[in-house]
N, CA and C atoms of all chains as a GROMACS GRO file, in nm:
protein
  594
    1MET      N    1   0.316   2.598   2.835
    1MET     CA    2   0.302   2.554   2.696
    1MET      C    3   0.281   2.404   2.691
    2SER      N    4   0.237   2.358   2.575
    2SER     CA    5   0.217   2.215   2.554
    2SER      C    6   0.128   2.151   2.660
    3THR      N    7   0.022   2.221   2.698
    3THR     CA    8  -0.066   2.168   2.802
    3THR      C    9  -0.131   2.038   2.762
    4PHE      N   10  -0.178   2.031   2.637
    4PHE     CA   11  -0.247   1.908   2.596
    4PHE      C   12  -0.149   1.792   2.586
    5ARG      N   13  -0.030   1.821   2.535
    5ARG     CA   14   0.071   1.715   2.527
    5ARG      C   15   0.098   1.659   2.667
    6ASN      N   16   0.114   1.749   2.765
    6ASN     CA   17   0.141   1.706   2.902
    6ASN      C   18   0.024   1.628   2.960
    7ARG      N   19  -0.094   1.678   2.935
    7ARG     CA   20  -0.214   1.610   2.985
    7ARG      C   21  -0.224   1.469   2.930
    8ILE      N   22  -0.201   1.458   2.798
    8ILE     CA   23  -0.209   1.328   2.732
    8ILE      C   24  -0.106   1.232   2.792
    9GLU      N   25   0.016   1.286   2.809
    9GLU     CA   26   0.123   1.202   2.860
    9GLU      C   27   0.092   1.154   3.002
   10SER      N   28   0.048   1.244   3.090
   10SER     CA   29   0.027   1.201   3.228
   10SER      C   30  -0.093   1.107   3.240
   11LYS      N   31  -0.196   1.131   3.160
   11LYS     CA   32  -0.310   1.039   3.164
   11LYS      C   33  -0.272   0.899   3.117
   12LEU      N   34  -0.193   0.893   3.010
   12LEU     CA   35  -0.154   0.762   2.957
   12LEU      C   36  -0.063   0.690   3.056
   13ARG      N   37   0.027   0.766   3.122
   13ARG     CA   38   0.115   0.704   3.223
   13ARG      C   39   0.033   0.645   3.337
   14ALA      N   40  -0.063   0.723   3.384
   14ALA     CA   41  -0.144   0.680   3.498
   14ALA      C   42  -0.228   0.557   3.459
   15ALA      N   43  -0.282   0.557   3.336
   15ALA     CA   44  -0.376   0.451   3.300
   15ALA      C   45  -0.306   0.321   3.262
   16PHE      N   46  -0.192   0.329   3.193
   16PHE     CA   47  -0.135   0.208   3.134
   16PHE      C   48   0.002   0.169   3.189
   17GLU      N   49   0.059   0.251   3.277
   17GLU     CA   50   0.194   0.225   3.328
   17GLU      C   51   0.286   0.176   3.216
   18PRO      N   52   0.303   0.259   3.113
   18PRO     CA   53   0.374   0.212   2.994
   18PRO      C   54   0.524   0.189   3.017
   19THR      N   55   0.577   0.092   2.944
   19THR     CA   56   0.721   0.067   2.946
   19THR      C   57   0.792   0.162   2.850
   20ARG      N   58   0.717   0.212   2.752
   20ARG     CA   59   0.771   0.319   2.667
   20ARG      C   60   0.655   0.408   2.626
   21LEU      N   61   0.684   0.537   2.616
   21LEU     CA   62   0.578   0.631   2.580
   21LEU      C   63   0.637   0.754   2.514
   22GLU      N   64   0.584   0.787   2.397
   22GLU     CA   65   0.620   0.913   2.330
   22GLU      C   66   0.491   0.979   2.287
   23VAL      N   67   0.477   1.106   2.318
   23VAL     CA   68   0.361   1.182   2.269
   23VAL      C   69   0.415   1.295   2.183
   24ILE      N   70   0.384   1.289   2.055
   24ILE     CA   71   0.444   1.384   1.961
   24ILE      C   72   0.335   1.473   1.902
   25ASP      N   73   0.359   1.604   1.910
   25ASP     CA   74   0.266   1.700   1.851
   25ASP      C   75   0.302   1.717   1.704
   26GLU      N   76   0.216   1.668   1.617
   26GLU     CA   77   0.243   1.675   1.472
   26GLU      C   78   0.157   1.782   1.404
   27SER      N   79   0.103   1.871   1.486
   27SER     CA   80   0.007   1.969   1.433
   27SER      C   81   0.066   2.052   1.319
   28HIS      N   82   0.196   2.085   1.332
   28HIS     CA   83   0.257   2.171   1.229
   28HIS      C   84   0.252   2.106   1.091
   29GLN      N   85   0.248   1.970   1.088
   29GLN     CA   86   0.241   1.901   0.958
   29GLN      C   87   0.104   1.917   0.894
   30HIS      N   88   0.008   1.962   0.973
   30HIS     CA   89  -0.129   1.973   0.922
   30HIS      C   90  -0.176   2.118   0.916
   31ALA      N   91  -0.082   2.212   0.924
   31ALA     CA   92  -0.118   2.353   0.926
   31ALA      C   93  -0.210   2.387   0.808
   32GLY      N   94  -0.321   2.451   0.839
   32GLY     CA   95  -0.413   2.492   0.734
   32GLY      C   96  -0.511   2.384   0.693
   33HIS      N   97  -0.487   2.260   0.735
   33HIS     CA   98  -0.580   2.151   0.700
   33HIS      C   99  -0.695   2.147   0.800
   34GLY      N  100  -0.789   2.056   0.772
   34GLY     CA  101  -0.907   2.044   0.856
   34GLY      C  102  -0.871   2.019   1.002
   35GLY      N  103  -0.937   2.091   1.091
   35GLY     CA  104  -0.920   2.066   1.234
   35GLY      C  105  -0.802   2.136   1.296
   36TRP      N  106  -0.714   2.194   1.211
   36TRP     CA  107  -0.597   2.261   1.265
   36TRP      C  108  -0.638   2.394   1.328
   37ARG      N  109  -0.570   2.430   1.438
   37ARG     CA  110  -0.597   2.559   1.501
   37ARG      C  111  -0.466   2.631   1.528
   38GLU      N  112  -0.475   2.761   1.536
   38GLU     CA  113  -0.360   2.843   1.575
   38GLU      C  114  -0.309   2.791   1.709
   39GLY      N  115  -0.179   2.773   1.722
   39GLY     CA  116  -0.123   2.726   1.848
   39GLY      C  117  -0.100   2.576   1.851
   40GLY      N  118  -0.144   2.506   1.747
   40GLY     CA  119  -0.116   2.362   1.738
   40GLY      C  120  -0.193   2.282   1.841
   41GLU      N  121  -0.132   2.169   1.882
   41GLU     CA  122  -0.194   2.078   1.979
   41GLU      C  123  -0.328   2.023   1.931
   42THR      N  124  -0.336   2.000   1.801
   42THR     CA  125  -0.459   1.943   1.744
   42THR      C  126  -0.434   1.803   1.688
   43HIS      N  127  -0.312   1.777   1.645
   43HIS     CA  128  -0.279   1.648   1.583
   43HIS      C  129  -0.164   1.584   1.661
   44PHE      N  130  -0.191   1.469   1.721
   44PHE     CA  131  -0.088   1.402   1.801
   44PHE      C  132  -0.062   1.262   1.751
   45ARG      N  133   0.059   1.216   1.777
   45ARG     CA  134   0.094   1.076   1.756
   45ARG      C  135   0.139   1.019   1.890
   46VAL      N  136   0.085   0.906   1.927
   46VAL     CA  137   0.120   0.841   2.052
   46VAL      C  138   0.189   0.709   2.022
   47ARG      N  139   0.309   0.693   2.073
   47ARG     CA  140   0.377   0.562   2.064
   47ARG      C  141   0.382   0.507   2.205
   48ILE      N  142   0.318   0.395   2.226
   48ILE     CA  143   0.304   0.345   2.362
   48ILE      C  144   0.321   0.194   2.367
   49GLY      N  145   0.395   0.149   2.468
   49GLY     CA  146   0.407   0.006   2.493
   49GLY      C  147   0.366  -0.020   2.637
   50SER      N  148   0.276  -0.114   2.655
   50SER     CA  149   0.231  -0.147   2.790
   50SER      C  150   0.190  -0.293   2.797
   51PRO      N  151   0.233  -0.362   2.904
   51PRO     CA  152   0.192  -0.502   2.920
   51PRO      C  153   0.040  -0.516   2.927
   52GLN      N  154  -0.028  -0.406   2.961
   52GLN     CA  155  -0.175  -0.412   2.969
   52GLN      C  156  -0.241  -0.439   2.834
   53PHE      N  157  -0.166  -0.419   2.724
   53PHE     CA  158  -0.224  -0.440   2.592
   53PHE      C  159  -0.211  -0.587   2.548
   54ALA      N  160  -0.138  -0.666   2.625
   54ALA     CA  161  -0.116  -0.806   2.586
   54ALA      C  162  -0.252  -0.877   2.575
   55GLY      N  163  -0.269  -0.950   2.469
   55GLY     CA  164  -0.392  -1.028   2.451
   55GLY      C  165  -0.511  -0.946   2.402
   56LYS      N  166  -0.491  -0.815   2.387
   56LYS     CA  167  -0.600  -0.730   2.336
   56LYS      C  168  -0.588  -0.719   2.184
   57SER      N  169  -0.701  -0.710   2.116
   57SER     CA  170  -0.697  -0.686   1.971
   57SER      C  171  -0.657  -0.541   1.946
   58ARG      N  172  -0.624  -0.511   1.821
   58ARG     CA  173  -0.587  -0.372   1.788
   58ARG      C  174  -0.702  -0.277   1.820
   59VAL      N  175  -0.823  -0.318   1.783
   59VAL     CA  176  -0.938  -0.229   1.808
   59VAL      C  177  -0.956  -0.207   1.959
   60GLU      N  178  -0.943  -0.313   2.037
   60GLU     CA  179  -0.958  -0.300   2.184
   60GLU      C  180  -0.851  -0.207   2.242
   61THR      N  181  -0.728  -0.223   2.193
   61THR     CA  182  -0.619  -0.139   2.242
   61THR      C  183  -0.643   0.008   2.208
   62HIS      N  184  -0.680   0.034   2.083
   62HIS     CA  185  -0.705   0.173   2.043
   62HIS      C  186  -0.824   0.232   2.119
   63ARG      N  187  -0.927   0.149   2.139
   63ARG     CA  188  -1.043   0.196   2.215
   63ARG      C  189  -1.002   0.235   2.357
   64ALA      N  190  -0.915   0.154   2.418
   64ALA     CA  191  -0.870   0.183   2.554
   64ALA      C  192  -0.796   0.316   2.560
   65VAL      N  193  -0.710   0.341   2.461
   65VAL     CA  194  -0.635   0.467   2.457
   65VAL      C  195  -0.731   0.584   2.431
   66ASN      N  196  -0.820   0.566   2.335
   66ASN     CA  197  -0.916   0.673   2.303
   66ASN      C  198  -1.004   0.706   2.424
   67ALA      N  199  -1.041   0.602   2.500
   67ALA     CA  200  -1.128   0.624   2.615
   67ALA      C  201  -1.059   0.709   2.721
   68VAL      N  202  -0.930   0.682   2.745
   68VAL     CA  203  -0.854   0.758   2.844
   68VAL      C  204  -0.842   0.905   2.800
   69LEU      N  205  -0.839   0.927   2.669
   69LEU     CA  206  -0.819   1.063   2.616
   69LEU      C  207  -0.949   1.124   2.561
   70ALA      N  208  -1.062   1.072   2.607
   70ALA     CA  209  -1.192   1.118   2.554
   70ALA      C  210  -1.210   1.269   2.570
   71GLU      N  211  -1.175   1.321   2.686
   71GLU     CA  212  -1.190   1.467   2.711
   71GLU      C  213  -1.107   1.548   2.613
   72GLU      N  214  -0.981   1.507   2.597
   72GLU     CA  215  -0.891   1.582   2.509
   72GLU      C  216  -0.942   1.577   2.365
   73LEU      N  217  -0.993   1.460   2.325
   73LEU     CA  218  -1.046   1.447   2.189
   73LEU      C  219  -1.167   1.538   2.170
   74ARG      N  220  -1.245   1.552   2.274
   74ARG     CA  221  -1.365   1.635   2.265
   74ARG      C  222  -1.328   1.783   2.263
   75GLU      N  223  -1.231   1.818   2.349
   75GLU     CA  224  -1.201   1.960   2.367
   75GLU      C  225  -1.118   2.020   2.254
   76ARG      N  226  -1.020   1.947   2.208
   76ARG     CA  227  -0.930   2.011   2.114
   76ARG      C  228  -0.866   1.917   2.012
   77VAL      N  229  -0.831   1.798   2.057
   77VAL     CA  230  -0.750   1.710   1.974
   77VAL      C  231  -0.834   1.655   1.859
   78HIS      N  232  -0.787   1.681   1.738
   78HIS     CA  233  -0.862   1.650   1.618
   78HIS      C  234  -0.819   1.515   1.560
   79ALA      N  235  -0.691   1.485   1.573
   79ALA     CA  236  -0.640   1.359   1.518
   79ALA      C  237  -0.544   1.296   1.618
   80LEU      N  238  -0.559   1.166   1.636
   80LEU     CA  239  -0.474   1.093   1.730
   80LEU      C  240  -0.427   0.966   1.661
   81ALA      N  241  -0.300   0.968   1.620
   81ALA     CA  242  -0.243   0.847   1.560
   81ALA      C  243  -0.186   0.763   1.673
   82ILE      N  244  -0.214   0.634   1.672
   82ILE     CA  245  -0.173   0.548   1.782
   82ILE      C  246  -0.087   0.434   1.728
   83GLU      N  247   0.032   0.421   1.785
   83GLU     CA  248   0.116   0.304   1.757
   83GLU      C  249   0.135   0.234   1.891
   84ALA      N  250   0.066   0.123   1.910
   84ALA     CA  251   0.067   0.059   2.041
   84ALA      C  252   0.116  -0.084   2.031
   85SER      N  253   0.187  -0.125   2.135
   85SER     CA  254   0.228  -0.265   2.142
   85SER      C  255   0.232  -0.307   2.288
   86ALA      N  256   0.247  -0.436   2.310
   86ALA     CA  257   0.243  -0.489   2.447
   86ALA      C  258   0.379  -0.481   2.515
   87SER      N  259   0.480  -0.433   2.443
   87SER     CA  260   0.612  -0.423   2.509
   87SER      C  261   0.682  -0.295   2.467
   88MET      N  262  -3.332   0.466   1.703
   88MET     CA  263  -3.221   0.497   1.612
   88MET      C  264  -3.260   0.614   1.521
   89SER      N  265  -3.175   0.714   1.510
   89SER     CA  266  -3.206   0.828   1.425
   89SER      C  267  -3.196   0.788   1.278
   90ASP      N  268  -3.245   0.875   1.189
   90ASP     CA  269  -3.238   0.846   1.046
   90ASP      C  270  -3.093   0.827   1.002
   91THR      N  271  -3.003   0.910   1.059
   91THR     CA  272  -2.863   0.900   1.018
   91THR      C  273  -2.802   0.769   1.065
   92GLN      N  274  -2.832   0.729   1.189
   92GLN     CA  275  -2.783   0.601   1.240
   92GLN      C  276  -2.837   0.486   1.154
   93GLN      N  277  -2.963   0.500   1.116
   93GLN     CA  278  -3.027   0.401   1.029
   93GLN      C  279  -2.954   0.391   0.894
   94PHE      N  280  -2.923   0.508   0.839
   94PHE     CA  281  -2.851   0.513   0.711
   94PHE      C  282  -2.716   0.442   0.722
   95ILE      N  283  -2.644   0.469   0.831
   95ILE     CA  284  -2.513   0.407   0.851
   95ILE      C  285  -2.528   0.255   0.863
   96ASP      N  286  -2.625   0.216   0.944
   96ASP     CA  287  -2.646   0.074   0.969
   96ASP      C  288  -2.679  -0.001   0.839
   97GLU      N  289  -2.768   0.058   0.761
   97GLU     CA  290  -2.804  -0.005   0.633
   97GLU      C  291  -2.685  -0.009   0.538
   98THR      N  292  -2.607   0.098   0.537
   98THR     CA  293  -2.492   0.105   0.446
   98THR      C  294  -2.388  -0.002   0.480
   99VAL      N  295  -2.355  -0.017   0.609
   99VAL     CA  296  -2.250  -0.115   0.644
   99VAL      C  297  -2.302  -0.259   0.629
  100LYS      N  298  -2.433  -0.277   0.637
  100LYS     CA  299  -2.486  -0.413   0.626
  100LYS      C  300  -2.517  -0.453   0.482
  101SER      N  301  -2.531  -0.355   0.393
  101SER     CA  302  -2.566  -0.390   0.254
  101SER      C  303  -2.446  -0.380   0.160
  102ASN      N  304  -2.329  -0.342   0.213
  102ASN     CA  305  -2.209  -0.338   0.130
  102ASN      C  306  -2.100  -0.418   0.201
  103ASP      N  307  -2.027  -0.501   0.124
  103ASP     CA  308  -1.924  -0.585   0.187
  103ASP      C  309  -1.815  -0.501   0.252
  104VAL      N  310  -1.769  -0.398   0.181
  104VAL     CA  311  -1.660  -0.315   0.234
  104VAL      C  312  -1.703  -0.168   0.221
  105VAL      N  313  -1.702  -0.097   0.333
  105VAL     CA  314  -1.741   0.044   0.332
  105VAL      C  315  -1.635   0.125   0.404
  106LEU      N  316  -1.594   0.235   0.342
  106LEU     CA  317  -1.502   0.328   0.407
  106LEU      C  318  -1.573   0.462   0.430
  107PHE      N  319  -1.589   0.497   0.557
  107PHE     CA  320  -1.637   0.631   0.592
  107PHE      C  321  -1.514   0.721   0.598
  108MET      N  322  -1.516   0.825   0.518
  108MET     CA  323  -1.395   0.906   0.503
  108MET      C  324  -1.430   1.053   0.480
  109LYS      N  325  -1.324   1.136   0.488
  109LYS     CA  326  -1.343   1.276   0.454
  109LYS      C  327  -1.307   1.293   0.308
  110GLY      N  328  -1.402   1.337   0.228
  110GLY     CA  329  -1.384   1.344   0.084
  110GLY      C  330  -1.429   1.214   0.020
  111THR      N  331  -1.384   1.194  -0.104
  111THR     CA  332  -1.423   1.072  -0.177
  111THR      C  333  -1.297   0.996  -0.215
  112LYS      N  334  -1.315   0.872  -0.264
  112LYS     CA  335  -1.196   0.796  -0.304
  112LYS      C  336  -1.120   0.868  -0.415
  113GLN      N  337  -1.193   0.942  -0.500
  113GLN     CA  338  -1.124   1.020  -0.605
  113GLN      C  339  -1.052   1.142  -0.547
  114PHE      N  340  -1.118   1.206  -0.448
  114PHE     CA  341  -1.061   1.328  -0.390
  114PHE      C  342  -1.066   1.324  -0.237
  115PRO      N  343  -0.976   1.250  -0.175
  115PRO     CA  344  -0.973   1.249  -0.028
  115PRO      C  345  -0.940   1.390   0.023
  116MET      N  346  -1.009   1.431   0.132
  116MET     CA  347  -0.990   1.565   0.187
  116MET      C  348  -0.904   1.562   0.313
  117CYS      N  349  -0.844   1.450   0.343
  117CYS     CA  350  -0.766   1.437   0.466
  117CYS      C  351  -0.662   1.328   0.443
  118GLY      N  352  -0.542   1.350   0.495
  118GLY     CA  353  -0.432   1.257   0.471
  118GLY      C  354  -0.459   1.117   0.523
  119PHE      N  355  -0.527   1.107   0.637
  119PHE     CA  356  -0.552   0.976   0.696
  119PHE      C  357  -0.652   0.898   0.609
  120SER      N  358  -0.756   0.965   0.563
  120SER     CA  359  -0.851   0.902   0.472
  120SER      C  360  -0.781   0.860   0.343
  121GLY      N  361  -0.694   0.948   0.294
  121GLY     CA  362  -0.621   0.920   0.170
  121GLY      C  363  -0.533   0.795   0.180
  122GLN      N  364  -0.473   0.775   0.298
  122GLN     CA  365  -0.388   0.656   0.316
  122GLN      C  366  -0.469   0.527   0.305
  123VAL      N  367  -0.588   0.527   0.365
  123VAL     CA  368  -0.670   0.406   0.361
  123VAL      C  369  -0.718   0.380   0.218
  124VAL      N  370  -0.753   0.486   0.146
  124VAL     CA  371  -0.791   0.471   0.005
  124VAL      C  372  -0.678   0.405  -0.073
  125GLN      N  373  -0.556   0.454  -0.054
  125GLN     CA  374  -0.442   0.397  -0.126
  125GLN      C  375  -0.424   0.248  -0.096
  126ILE      N  376  -0.440   0.213   0.031
  126ILE     CA  377  -0.425   0.072   0.072
  126ILE      C  378  -0.533  -0.014   0.007
  127LEU      N  379  -0.658   0.033   0.012
  127LEU     CA  380  -0.767  -0.046  -0.046
  127LEU      C  381  -0.750  -0.059  -0.197
  128GLU      N  382  -0.704   0.048  -0.262
  128GLU     CA  383  -0.680   0.043  -0.406
  128GLU      C  384  -0.570  -0.059  -0.436
  129TYR      N  385  -0.466  -0.058  -0.356
  129TYR     CA  386  -0.354  -0.149  -0.375
  129TYR      C  387  -0.399  -0.294  -0.358
  130VAL      N  388  -0.479  -0.317  -0.255
  130VAL     CA  389  -0.528  -0.452  -0.226
  130VAL      C  390  -0.628  -0.496  -0.332
  131GLY      N  391  -0.692  -0.398  -0.396
  131GLY     CA  392  -0.778  -0.428  -0.509
  131GLY      C  393  -0.916  -0.478  -0.472
  132VAL      N  394  -0.960  -0.453  -0.350
  132VAL     CA  395  -1.092  -0.498  -0.308
  132VAL      C  396  -1.195  -0.390  -0.345
  133PRO      N  397  -1.310  -0.429  -0.401
  133PRO     CA  398  -1.413  -0.328  -0.428
  133PRO      C  399  -1.468  -0.273  -0.297
  134TYR      N  400  -1.492  -0.143  -0.290
  134TYR     CA  401  -1.545  -0.085  -0.166
  134TYR      C  402  -1.630   0.037  -0.197
  135LYS      N  403  -1.720   0.064  -0.104
  135LYS     CA  404  -1.803   0.184  -0.115
  135LYS      C  405  -1.743   0.292  -0.028
  136ASP      N  406  -1.731   0.413  -0.081
  136ASP     CA  407  -1.684   0.525   0.000
  136ASP      C  408  -1.802   0.613   0.039
  137VAL      N  409  -1.803   0.657   0.164
  137VAL     CA  410  -1.907   0.749   0.212
  137VAL      C  411  -1.836   0.873   0.266
  138ASN      N  412  -1.869   0.987   0.208
  138ASN     CA  413  -1.807   1.113   0.249
  138ASN      C  414  -1.880   1.170   0.370
  139VAL      N  415  -1.813   1.171   0.486
  139VAL     CA  416  -1.881   1.216   0.609
  139VAL      C  417  -1.898   1.368   0.612
  140LEU      N  418  -1.830   1.438   0.520
  140LEU     CA  419  -1.845   1.583   0.516
  140LEU      C  420  -1.974   1.624   0.445
  141GLU      N  421  -2.034   1.526   0.377
  141GLU     CA  422  -2.165   1.551   0.316
  141GLU      C  423  -2.271   1.486   0.403
  142GLY      N  424  -2.388   1.539   0.402
  142GLY     CA  425  -2.494   1.475   0.479
  142GLY      C  426  -2.498   1.531   0.620
  143ASP      N  427  -2.616   1.551   0.666
  143ASP     CA  428  -2.638   1.620   0.792
  143ASP      C  429  -2.598   1.534   0.911
  144GLY      N  430  -2.499   1.579   0.986
  144GLY     CA  431  -2.465   1.511   1.110
  144GLY      C  432  -2.396   1.376   1.094
  145LEU      N  433  -2.359   1.343   0.970
  145LEU     CA  434  -2.299   1.211   0.946
  145LEU      C  435  -2.166   1.194   1.019
  146ARG      N  436  -2.091   1.304   1.023
  146ARG     CA  437  -1.960   1.299   1.084
  146ARG      C  438  -1.968   1.263   1.233
  147ASP      N  439  -2.062   1.321   1.304
  147ASP     CA  440  -2.080   1.288   1.446
  147ASP      C  441  -2.147   1.153   1.463
  148ALA      N  442  -2.241   1.124   1.374
  148ALA     CA  443  -2.317   1.000   1.386
  148ALA      C  444  -2.228   0.877   1.370
  149ILE      N  445  -2.132   0.885   1.278
  149ILE     CA  446  -2.045   0.768   1.256
  149ILE      C  447  -1.952   0.747   1.376
  150LYS      N  448  -1.915   0.856   1.443
  150LYS     CA  449  -1.831   0.843   1.564
  150LYS      C  450  -1.908   0.772   1.674
  151GLN      N  451  -2.038   0.802   1.682
  151GLN     CA  452  -2.120   0.740   1.786
  151GLN      C  453  -2.155   0.596   1.749
  152TYR      N  454  -2.175   0.573   1.620
  152TYR     CA  455  -2.224   0.443   1.574
  152TYR      C  456  -2.140   0.328   1.629
  153THR      N  457  -2.009   0.347   1.623
  153THR     CA  458  -1.922   0.238   1.667
  153THR      C  459  -1.833   0.280   1.784
  154ASN      N  460  -1.867   0.394   1.844
  154ASN     CA  461  -1.790   0.447   1.957
  154ASN      C  462  -1.642   0.456   1.922
  155TRP      N  463  -1.615   0.531   1.817
  155TRP     CA  464  -1.477   0.550   1.768
  155TRP      C  465  -1.463   0.697   1.733
  156PRO      N  466  -1.365   0.767   1.793
  156PRO     CA  467  -1.368   0.914   1.786
  156PRO      C  468  -1.314   0.976   1.658
  157THR      N  469  -1.256   0.895   1.570
  157THR     CA  470  -1.188   0.956   1.455
  157THR      C  471  -1.235   0.894   1.323
  158ILE      N  472  -1.201   0.964   1.216
  158ILE     CA  473  -1.234   0.923   1.079
  158ILE      C  474  -1.100   0.917   1.004
  159PRO      N  475  -1.074   0.824   0.919
  159PRO     CA  476  -1.164   0.727   0.855
  159PRO      C  477  -1.201   0.606   0.943
  160GLN      N  478  -1.304   0.535   0.899
  160GLN     CA  479  -1.346   0.410   0.962
  160GLN      C  480  -1.379   0.309   0.854
  161LEU      N  481  -1.320   0.190   0.868
  161LEU     CA  482  -1.342   0.084   0.768
  161LEU      C  483  -1.432  -0.025   0.827
  162TYR      N  484  -1.532  -0.064   0.749
  162TYR     CA  485  -1.624  -0.172   0.788
  162TYR      C  486  -1.620  -0.282   0.684
  163VAL      N  487  -1.615  -0.406   0.730
  163VAL     CA  488  -1.620  -0.521   0.640
  163VAL      C  489  -1.731  -0.612   0.687
  164LYS      N  490  -1.824  -0.643   0.596
  164LYS     CA  491  -1.939  -0.728   0.629
  164LYS      C  492  -2.008  -0.682   0.757
  165GLY      N  493  -2.027  -0.555   0.769
  165GLY     CA  494  -2.101  -0.499   0.883
  165GLY      C  495  -2.019  -0.484   1.011
  166GLU      N  496  -1.893  -0.525   1.006
  166GLU     CA  497  -1.811  -0.525   1.128
  166GLU      C  498  -1.706  -0.413   1.118
  167PHE      N  499  -1.688  -0.340   1.227
  167PHE     CA  500  -1.587  -0.234   1.230
  167PHE      C  501  -1.447  -0.296   1.236
  168VAL      N  502  -1.361  -0.258   1.141
  168VAL     CA  503  -1.226  -0.315   1.136
  168VAL      C  504  -1.124  -0.224   1.203
  169GLY      N  505  -1.135  -0.093   1.179
  169GLY     CA  506  -1.039  -0.001   1.240
  169GLY      C  507  -1.032   0.130   1.166
  170GLY      N  508  -0.945   0.216   1.218
  170GLY     CA  509  -0.917   0.344   1.154
  170GLY      C  510  -0.786   0.334   1.076
  171CYS      N  511  -0.731   0.448   1.044
  171CYS     CA  512  -0.613   0.453   0.957
  171CYS      C  513  -0.495   0.372   1.012
  172ASP      N  514  -0.463   0.387   1.141
  172ASP     CA  515  -0.346   0.318   1.196
  172ASP      C  516  -0.361   0.167   1.191
  173ILE      N  517  -0.481   0.121   1.229
  173ILE     CA  518  -0.505  -0.024   1.235
  173ILE      C  519  -0.502  -0.084   1.095
  174VAL      N  520  -0.568  -0.016   1.000
  174VAL     CA  521  -0.569  -0.067   0.862
  174VAL      C  522  -0.426  -0.072   0.808
  175ARG      N  523  -0.349   0.032   0.836
  175ARG     CA  524  -0.211   0.034   0.786
  175ARG      C  525  -0.127  -0.078   0.851
  176GLU      N  526  -0.141  -0.095   0.981
  176GLU     CA  527  -0.066  -0.203   1.050
  176GLU      C  528  -0.104  -0.340   0.993
  177MET      N  529  -0.234  -0.360   0.972
  177MET     CA  530  -0.279  -0.489   0.918
  177MET      C  531  -0.223  -0.510   0.778
  178PHE      N  532  -0.225  -0.402   0.698
  178PHE     CA  533  -0.174  -0.411   0.562
  178PHE      C  534  -0.025  -0.443   0.563
  179GLN      N  535   0.050  -0.373   0.647
  179GLN     CA  536   0.195  -0.393   0.650
  179GLN      C  537   0.232  -0.533   0.699
  180ALA      N  538   0.147  -0.589   0.786
  180ALA     CA  539   0.174  -0.723   0.838
  180ALA      C  540   0.119  -0.831   0.744
  181GLY      N  541   0.058  -0.789   0.632
  181GLY     CA  542   0.000  -0.886   0.539
  181GLY      C  543  -0.132  -0.945   0.587
  182GLU      N  544  -0.183  -0.889   0.699
  182GLU     CA  545  -0.305  -0.945   0.758
  182GLU      C  546  -0.432  -0.897   0.688
  183LEU      N  547  -0.424  -0.780   0.625
  183LEU     CA  548  -0.546  -0.724   0.568
  183LEU      C  549  -0.597  -0.811   0.452
  184GLN      N  550  -0.507  -0.849   0.363
  184GLN     CA  551  -0.547  -0.935   0.250
  184GLN      C  552  -0.604  -1.066   0.303
  185GLU      N  553  -0.536  -1.123   0.403
  185GLU     CA  554  -0.579  -1.248   0.463
  185GLU      C  555  -0.719  -1.234   0.524
  186PHE      N  556  -0.738  -1.124   0.596
  186PHE     CA  557  -0.866  -1.097   0.661
  186PHE      C  558  -0.978  -1.087   0.557
  187LEU      N  559  -0.950  -1.013   0.447
  187LEU     CA  560  -1.052  -0.994   0.344
  187LEU      C  561  -1.082  -1.125   0.272
  188SER      N  562  -0.976  -1.201   0.237
  188SER     CA  563  -1.003  -1.330   0.171
  188SER      C  564  -1.079  -1.422   0.265
  189GLY      N  565  -1.046  -1.415   0.392
  189GLY     CA  566  -1.116  -1.497   0.492
  189GLY      C  567  -1.265  -1.466   0.498
  190LYS      N  568  -1.299  -1.342   0.460
  190LYS     CA  569  -1.440  -1.301   0.456
  190LYS      C  570  -1.503  -1.333   0.320
  191GLY      N  571  -1.427  -1.399   0.235
  191GLY     CA  572  -1.479  -1.438   0.105
  191GLY      C  573  -1.473  -1.327   0.000
  192LEU      N  574  -1.386  -1.228   0.024
  192LEU     CA  575  -1.378  -1.115  -0.069
  192LEU      C  576  -1.255  -1.132  -0.159
  193ALA      N  577  -1.273  -1.092  -0.286
  193ALA     CA  578  -1.164  -1.106  -0.382
  193ALA      C  579  -1.061  -0.997  -0.362
  194VAL      N  580  -0.935  -1.034  -0.345
  194VAL     CA  581  -0.826  -0.936  -0.338
  194VAL      C  582  -0.721  -0.977  -0.441
  195LYS      N  583  -0.638  -0.879  -0.479
  195LYS     CA  584  -0.525  -0.912  -0.568
  195LYS      C  585  -0.426  -0.994  -0.488
  196GLN      N  586  -0.374  -1.098  -0.548
  196GLN     CA  587  -0.274  -1.178  -0.478
  196GLN      C  588  -0.142  -1.102  -0.475
  197ALA      N  589  -0.074  -1.111  -0.363
  197ALA     CA  590   0.058  -1.048  -0.352
  197ALA      C  591   0.151  -1.115  -0.452
  198SER      N  592   0.226  -1.034  -0.529
  198SER     CA  593   0.314  -1.096  -0.629
  198SER      C  594   0.451  -1.118  -0.570
   0.00000   0.00000   0.00000
């Protein structure tokens, strides 16, 4: 279960060596809305802190996260909320 | 450039503030789009809304246009500013009003 959540978490760990990381499946909050599918794993929230984000703009940081999760976004993930900081 | 890319390009360059969203500012069809509408309304800046659910291929075209995988997307003076999270963070930090005034756009002053 939670294959996409696990995939997202391990990819983010490998890419950013985060000091803090939470990947939360919020799909149930969007049940019946656009992009939702049976079984969830369509709407995620990522809370991530990594020194690699230091000196990056918000857009650059979000782009970096989106790029690492490009496959997941293409395959299933409909919404990805990102709360990122450098620590 | 395809016709749709052309349409996007012309729209962001001929309007000071453009929000590509699901639904319209009167009837947002997605919570994330709705949040950005609320913020822009609160800030009081005039903006054009473009419903990506209408128009052929607009939804995919806007994702490619600025290499950003999600909607909503906010553009100011032809420049991509961010999606829902970034706009909200900027608003909460008081940076959004500053950014818009810095671009010469009228916003309501914080009381």
